[in-house]
C-alpha positions in Angstrom: 99.8 -140.2 26.7 98.8 -137.1 28.7 95.2 -136.8 30.2 95.6 -132.8 30.4 93.4 -130.5 28.5 95.1 -127.7 27.1 94.5 -124.5 28.4 91.6 -122.2 27.4 92.3 -118.8 25.8 91.5 -116.4 28.9 91.6 -112.6 29.7 94.7 -112.9 31.3 96.1 -114.9 28.2 94.8 -112.1 25.9 96.0 -109.4 27.8 99.1 -110.5 28.4 99.6 -111.1 24.7 97.8 -108.1 23.7 100.5 -106.1 26.0 103.3 -107.8 24.3 103.9 -104.8 22.0 104.7 -102.5 24.5 106.6 -104.6 26.4 109.1 -104.7 23.6 108.8 -100.5 22.9 109.0 -100.0 26.6 112.3 -102.0 27.2 115.2 -99.9 27.9 113.4 -97.0 28.2 114.0 -94.2 30.9 110.5 -93.3 32.8 110.4 -91.1 36.0 107.4 -91.7 37.6 106.3 -88.4 40.8 104.0 -90.1 43.7 103.3 -87.6 46.6 103.5 -88.8 50.6 99.8 -89.5 50.3 100.7 -92.9 48.4 103.5 -93.6 51.1 101.2 -94.2 54.0 98.4 -95.1 52.0 97.7 -99.0 52.2 97.5 -100.0 48.7 101.3 -98.3 48.6 102.6 -102.1 48.3 101.0 -102.6 45.2 102.4 -99.7 43.7 106.2 -100.7 45.1 105.4 -104.1 43.4 104.1 -102.6 39.6 107.2 -101.0 39.4 109.3 -103.5 40.2 107.5 -105.5 37.5 108.2 -102.4 35.1 112.4 -103.0 36.5 112.3 -106.5 35.7 110.9 -105.9 32.3 114.0 -103.4 31.2 112.7 -100.6 31.9 115.2 -97.6 33.8 113.0 -96.1 36.5 113.6 -92.7 38.4 111.2 -92.6 41.5 110.7 -88.8 42.7 108.8 -88.9 46.2 106.6 -85.9 47.9 106.6 -86.0 51.8 103.8 -83.6 52.4 101.5 -85.4 55.2 104.6 -86.3 56.8 105.9 -83.2 57.1 102.7 -81.7 58.6 102.6 -84.7 60.9 106.0 -83.4 62.4 104.8 -80.2 62.6 101.8 -80.5 64.2 103.8 -82.8 67.1 106.0 -79.7 67.2 102.6 -77.5 67.5 104.1 -75.6 64.3 102.4 -75.2 61.1 104.1 -74.1 57.3 102.5 -71.2 56.1 101.4 -71.1 52.5 101.5 -67.9 50.5 100.4 -67.3 47.0 100.5 -71.5 46.8 104.1 -71.7 48.0 105.4 -72.9 51.2 107.5 -71.1 53.2 110.0 -73.4 54.8 111.5 -71.9 58.2 114.2 -73.3 60.6 111.9 -75.7 62.3 109.6 -76.6 58.7 113.3 -77.6 57.4 114.4 -80.0 60.3 110.7 -81.7 59.9 111.3 -82.1 56.2 114.4 -83.8 56.4 113.3 -86.1 59.0 110.3 -86.7 57.0 112.4 -87.5 54.3 114.9 -89.7 55.4 112.0 -91.3 57.0 110.2 -92.3 53.5 112.8 -93.0 51.9 113.6 -95.5 54.5 109.9 -97.4 54.0 110.8 -97.0 50.2 114.0 -98.9 50.3 112.6 -101.0 52.6 109.3 -101.9 50.7 112.1 -102.9 47.6 114.0 -104.8 49.4 111.4 -107.4 50.3 111.8 -111.2 48.7 109.5 -113.3 50.2 108.8 -116.3 47.9 105.1 -115.9 48.5 105.0 -112.2 47.5 105.4 -110.1 43.9 108.6 -109.4 44.8 110.2 -112.7 44.9 113.6 -112.9 43.2 113.2 -109.2 42.2 116.6 -108.2 43.9 116.3 -105.0 43.0 118.7 -102.2 44.4 117.7 -98.7 45.0 119.8 -95.4 45.2 119.6 -92.3 46.4 121.9 -89.2 46.9 122.5 -85.2 46.5 121.7 -85.7 42.6 119.6 -82.5 42.4 121.3 -78.9 43.3 118.9 -76.1 44.2 118.5 -72.5 45.1 116.4 -70.6 47.3 113.2 -69.2 45.9 114.1 -66.2 47.4 111.8 -62.7 48.3 108.8 -62.8 46.2 106.1 -59.7 46.6 107.5 -58.8 49.8 107.7 -62.9 51.2 110.5 -64.4 52.1 110.6 -68.1 51.6 113.2 -69.3 53.4 114.8 -72.5 52.8 111.7 -73.5 50.0 114.0 -73.8 46.9 113.5 -74.6 43.0 115.9 -77.1 41.1 119.0 -75.1 39.7 120.9 -78.5 38.5 120.6 -82.3 38.0 123.9 -84.3 38.1 122.9 -86.4 35.1 126.2 -88.2 34.7 125.4 -89.4 38.6 121.8 -90.5 38.0 122.6 -92.5 34.6 125.4 -94.1 36.4 123.1 -95.4 38.8 120.4 -96.5 36.3 123.5 -98.1 33.9 124.0 -100.5 37.2 120.7 -101.8 37.1 119.6 -99.6 40.3 116.4 -97.9 40.8 117.1 -94.3 41.5 115.3 -92.3 44.4 115.1 -88.8 44.8 113.9 -87.3 47.7 112.2 -83.6 47.5 115.2 -82.1 48.7 117.7 -80.1 47.1 121.6 -78.7 48.0 123.5 -75.7 47.2 127.4 -75.8 46.7 127.3 -73.9 50.0 126.1 -77.0 52.0 122.5 -75.5 52.8 119.5 -77.8 52.6 116.1 -76.8 50.6 112.8 -78.2 50.7 111.5 -78.8 46.8 108.3 -79.5 45.4 108.2 -83.5 44.3 106.5 -82.2 40.9 109.3 -79.7 40.3 112.2 -82.2 40.7 110.4 -84.5 38.9 110.1 -82.9 36.1 113.5 -81.0 36.0 115.1 -84.6 36.1 113.1 -86.1 33.4 114.1 -83.4 31.0 117.5 -83.1 32.1 118.4 -87.1 31.6 116.4 -87.2 28.3 113.4 -89.4 29.9 110.9 -91.3 27.7 108.0 -90.5 29.8 107.4 -88.4 32.8 104.5 -90.5 35.1 102.6 -87.7 37.6 100.4 -90.2 40.3 98.1 -87.7 41.2 95.7 -87.3 44.2 92.8 -86.1 41.6 92.8 -85.1 38.2 91.7 -82.2 36.9 88.2 -81.7 35.1 86.6 -79.4 32.9 83.4 -77.5 34.6 81.4 -79.7 36.3 83.2 -83.2 37.2 83.8 -83.7 33.4 86.7 -85.6 32.4 89.4 -83.8 30.4 90.2 -85.3 27.1 93.0 -88.3 27.1 95.2 -85.7 24.9 96.1 -82.6 25.5 98.8 -80.4 24.5 100.6 -77.8 26.6 98.4 -75.0 24.9 95.1 -76.8 26.2 96.6 -77.4 29.7 97.9 -73.8 30.1 94.4 -72.7 28.9 93.0 -75.3 31.8 94.9 -73.6 34.5 94.5 -70.8 33.2 90.2 -71.3 33.8 90.3 -73.3 37.0 91.2 -71.1 39.5 90.5 -73.5 42.3 92.8 -76.0 41.8 94.5 -77.6 44.8 98.3 -76.1 45.3 99.6 -79.3 44.8 97.7 -80.1 41.5 98.3 -76.9 39.6 102.3 -77.2 40.9 102.3 -81.0 39.2 100.3 -79.7 35.5 102.2 -76.6 35.9 105.3 -79.3 35.8 103.7 -81.4 33.2 103.6 -77.9 30.6 107.1 -76.8 31.5 108.6 -80.7 31.2 106.7 -81.2 28.2 108.1 -77.6 26.5 111.7 -78.5 27.7 111.5 -81.7 25.5 109.8 -84.8 27.6 108.1 -86.0 24.6 104.8 -88.1 26.6 103.8 -87.3 29.8 101.2 -89.0 31.7 98.9 -87.7 34.5 97.3 -90.7 36.5 94.9 -90.8 39.2 97.1 -92.2 42.3 94.2 -94.1 43.6 93.6 -96.5 40.9 94.9 -99.9 41.4 97.5 -100.8 38.8 97.1 -97.3 37.1 100.7 -97.4 35.7 100.9 -101.1 34.4 97.2 -100.4 32.6 99.1 -96.8 31.3 102.2 -98.2 29.8 100.8 -101.9 28.6 97.3 -100.9 27.1 96.4 -98.8 23.9 94.0 -96.8 25.2 95.6 -96.4 28.9 93.5 -95.0 32.3 95.3 -91.2 32.0 95.7 -87.9 30.5 99.2 -87.8 28.2 100.5 -84.6 27.8 102.4 -84.4 24.2 103.6 -81.7 22.0 101.3 -82.6 19.4 98.3 -84.5 19.8 99.2 -88.3 19.0 96.1 -89.5 17.1 96.3 -88.2 13.9 94.3 -88.3 10.4 96.7 -88.4 7.4 96.8 -89.7 3.9 97.4 -93.6 3.9 101.4 -94.3 3.4 102.4 -98.4 1.7 103.1 -99.8 5.2 99.8 -98.5 6.6 98.4 -101.9 4.4 98.7 -104.3 7.1 96.7 -102.0 9.8 94.0 -101.3 6.6 93.3 -105.0 5.9 93.3 -106.0 9.4 90.5 -103.1 10.4 88.3 -104.0 7.5 88.2 -107.9 7.3 85.6 -108.4 9.9 83.4 -105.8 7.7 84.7 -107.3 4.8 83.4 -110.9 6.2 80.0 -109.5 7.6 79.4 -108.2 4.1 79.2 -104.7 5.2 82.0 -103.3 2.8 83.2 -104.8 -0.5 86.3 -107.1 -0.4 89.7 -106.2 -1.1 92.8 -107.7 -1.9 96.2 -106.8 -0.8 97.4 -106.5 -4.0 94.9 -104.1 -4.9 94.8 -101.7 -1.4 98.7 -101.5 -2.5 98.0 -100.4 -6.0 95.1 -97.5 -4.1 96.8 -96.9 -1.2 97.2 -93.2 -2.0 93.3 -93.0 -2.6 93.3 -94.1 1.2 93.3 -91.5 4.6 93.7 -93.0 8.0 93.2 -92.6 11.6 96.3 -92.9 13.1 96.6 -93.5 17.2 99.6 -94.3 19.0 101.1 -96.4 16.0 98.3 -98.4 15.2 95.6 -97.8 12.2 91.8 -97.2 13.7 90.6 -96.0 10.8 90.3 -95.7 7.2 88.2 -94.1 4.4 89.3 -94.1 0.3 88.3 -91.1 -1.9 88.1 -91.7 -5.6 87.7 -89.0 -8.2 85.8 -88.5 -11.2 87.0 -85.7 -12.7 84.7 -85.6 -15.9 81.4 -85.7 -13.5 83.1 -83.4 -11.1 82.1 -86.4 -9.0 83.8 -88.3 -6.0 83.3 -91.3 -4.3 83.5 -92.2 -0.5 84.3 -95.8 -0.5 85.5 -97.9 2.7 84.8 -95.8 5.6 85.3 -98.0 8.4 86.3 -97.4 12.8 87.8 -100.0 14.7 84.8 -101.5 16.9 86.8 -100.1 20.1 86.8 -96.5 19.0 83.6 -95.8 17.5 82.2 -93.5 20.7 84.7 -90.5 19.8 83.1 -89.0 17.0 86.2 -90.3 14.8 84.0 -91.2 11.3 82.7 -87.4 11.4 86.2 -86.3 11.5 87.5 -88.6 8.6 84.3 -87.5 6.7 85.4 -84.5 6.6 88.6 -85.0 6.3 87.5 -86.7 3.2 85.1 -84.0 2.2 88.2 -81.4 2.4 90.3 -83.7 0.1 87.8 -84.0 -2.6 87.3 -80.5 -2.8 90.8 -79.6 -2.9 90.7 -82.3 -6.0 87.7 -80.1 -7.9 85.4 -82.6 -6.2 81.6 -80.9 -6.1 79.9 -83.8 -5.4 80.3 -86.8 -2.7 78.5 -89.9 -3.2 78.7 -92.9 -1.4 77.5 -96.8 -2.1 76.0 -98.4 1.3 73.8 -101.5 2.4 73.7 -100.8 6.2 74.9 -97.4 7.0 71.8 -95.7 5.0 70.9 -93.5 7.9 74.3 -92.9 9.9 75.1 -90.9 6.1 71.4 -89.2 5.8 71.9 -87.5 9.3 75.7 -86.1 7.7 73.8 -84.0 5.0 74.1 -87.8 2.5 70.5 -88.0 -0.2 69.6 -90.6 -1.8 70.0 -90.4 -5.6 69.2 -92.5 -8.5 71.7 -95.3 -10.1 71.2 -93.7 -13.5 73.4 -90.3 -12.2 76.3 -92.2 -11.1 79.4 -91.2 -13.0 79.2 -93.7 -16.2 82.3 -95.7 -15.1 81.0 -96.4 -11.7 77.8 -97.2 -13.1 78.7 -99.9 -15.5 80.5 -101.4 -12.2 77.4 -101.0 -9.9 76.6 -104.5 -8.2 72.9 -105.5 -8.7 72.9 -108.4 -6.4 74.2 -106.1 -3.4 71.6 -103.7 -4.4 73.7 -100.6 -2.3 71.7 -97.9 -1.9 73.2 -94.6 -3.5 73.4 -91.6 -1.5 74.8 -87.9 -2.6 76.6 -84.9 -0.7 76.8 -81.5 -2.4 80.0 -79.7 -1.3 80.4 -76.3 -0.7 
């Protein structure tokens, strides 16, 4: 007979279980991760390498695009030289190009060394990761702009998609430095953001992750919303004139990548330990996601949403806040429901019942998941139902509630006697629940 005690459920077990849908969803997907040279010299860089190794171990195909700005600047300093910047773009002369080549080579070796670790007491134990680098990027010179010759500074011209795909299919991680090559044998200094975005678009990556030194804000330290579309990011770039050059290049690259077909671009704070894992394996993430369309939407419910609605409203039914509904009833009335869907999960719902003879409608079963009640989603859902009601010819919208009277009153609802309910609804009124009846006139 065993004397061992059963394991208690803890935060690790709960997190691991909740992350399993995302582990399944990302297996076999291709992710491009870009980071600057600042990350490589940071003491926390081995932790990032361990996280990337974990992604690889979970069956994710990984492409890494790295920068080398501080490494280049250090080598220029040793030669008493510097790289001139004009209009946010670096001019790469012969001396600077030599430093770029040296820095790119050194950083490549350092990254490959970390991925080669396999000590038994380290997170890399048993990883056995192979890293492949090469001339995947064909580039052309930036040329002369506004009378300025940018020398060996270049832009991406073409990506060798076939070669990259062979590397990924072989089970290796692809490592791409900020260098490009021309058919004539020239070498060009490239922006890591340009490389990462071009690679992601060319190979049809499922995600592009940009690890930034500073996340952008709106005004004075006000964080951006968790989801942006390209037009919104364009507006931020237009308004924010003082963004650092590297950040502006990354954000511009994110916009271009989105418009070139990369469905999800994640902007993460590079200094946040475990940011990549949090972003990919939790529903809310920790960064800003750029998508072609907003990934949170309010829509009419479908039969496939019944399970999600039941999971959402069951706790409120147990508390007596909502009247209990069976799965069968939900299935027959599903077209009356609207839902808020966030990344495939139902986080809010509400139903509309019309009484055409009285030109009235009932708002029922309004519920928002407890983790998402701080984002004014209840107001958005209410407005959506009001619009549906108006389209159906409803002049007055009423609600029966036992515990949220003040919330509705703050949004224009006023008390109404039970006797003024539609006849068919009045016959079903539950005297034991003694619900308050509130009504709002729709313009």
